[in-house]
C-alpha positions in Angstrom: -69.2 3.1 -8.8 -70.9 1.2 -6.2 -73.0 3.5 -4.1 -72.3 1.7 -0.8 -69.1 3.7 -0.5 -71.1 6.8 -0.4 -73.1 5.8 2.7 -71.0 8.0 4.8 -71.8 10.9 2.6 -75.6 10.2 2.7 -75.5 9.9 6.5 -73.5 13.2 6.7 -76.0 14.9 4.5 -79.0 13.7 6.6 -77.2 15.1 9.6 -76.5 18.4 7.7 -72.7 17.8 8.2 -71.5 19.1 4.9 -67.8 19.4 6.1 -67.7 15.6 6.4 -69.0 15.4 2.8 -66.2 17.8 1.7 -63.6 15.6 3.4 -65.0 12.3 1.9 -65.1 13.8 -1.5 -61.4 13.9 -1.9 -60.6 10.5 -0.6 -59.5 7.7 -3.0 -62.0 5.4 -4.3 -60.4 2.6 -6.2 -57.3 4.7 -6.8 -59.5 7.6 -8.2 -60.9 10.8 -6.8 -64.4 11.0 -8.0 -65.4 14.4 -6.6 -68.1 15.5 -9.1 -69.8 12.0 -9.0 -69.9 12.1 -5.1 -71.3 15.7 -5.1 -73.9 14.9 -7.7 -75.1 11.9 -5.9 -75.3 13.8 -2.6 -77.1 16.6 -4.3 -79.6 14.2 -5.7 -79.9 12.7 -2.2 -80.7 16.1 -0.8 -83.1 17.1 -3.6 -84.8 13.9 -3.2 -85.7 14.7 0.4 -83.2 12.4 2.0 -84.0 9.4 0.0 -81.4 7.3 -1.7 -82.9 6.3 -5.1 -80.8 4.8 -7.9 -83.5 5.4 -10.3 -83.1 9.2 -9.9 -79.5 8.8 -10.5 -80.1 6.7 -13.7 -82.6 9.3 -14.9 -80.0 12.1 -14.4 -77.4 10.1 -16.3 -79.8 9.4 -19.2 -80.6 13.2 -19.3 -76.9 14.1 -19.3 -76.3 11.6 -22.1 -79.1 13.0 -24.1 -77.7 16.5 -23.6 -74.4 15.4 -24.9 -75.9 14.0 -28.1 -78.0 17.1 -28.5 -75.0 19.3 -28.1 -72.9 17.3 -30.6 -75.9 17.3 -33.0 -76.4 21.0 -32.8 -72.7 22.0 -32.5 -71.3 19.7 -35.3 -74.3 19.1 -37.4 -74.3 22.6 -38.8 -71.1 21.9 -40.7 -72.7 19.2 -42.8 -75.2 19.4 -45.6 -77.2 16.8 -47.5 -76.0 13.2 -47.5 -73.1 14.2 -45.3 -75.6 15.4 -42.5 -77.5 12.2 -42.9 -74.3 10.1 -42.5 -73.3 12.2 -39.5 -76.7 11.8 -37.8 -76.4 8.1 -38.5 -72.9 7.9 -37.0 -74.1 9.8 -34.0 -77.1 7.5 -33.6 -74.9 4.5 -34.0 -72.3 5.5 -31.6 -74.3 7.1 -28.9 -77.9 6.1 -29.4 -77.7 2.3 -29.1 -77.8 0.8 -25.7 -74.2 -0.3 -25.9 -71.1 1.0 -24.1 -68.0 1.5 -26.3 -66.1 -0.7 -23.8 -68.5 -3.6 -24.4 -68.2 -3.7 -28.2 -64.4 -4.1 -28.3 
């Protein structure tokens, strides 16, 4: 998502006009409604003291990806033992640990 479409949200957050953010959240963006993404980015903007920083968004996305891997590892890893666990860990590392998106390897 290009963050330039969220400039109105950041401006409204700087002016403490959260009603405008609520209205913008449900507008279409390239034929999609990306409510959680918009709210997350505005929340990061507010927590970052009114500074728009893509590095903060990238760090949050990396943390969320790591938490997904940890949840899969803890949740599904307990069902495997021995070589099957090693194979599961290898598949998890191969599919989610490499800096590739699944859309790019097709």
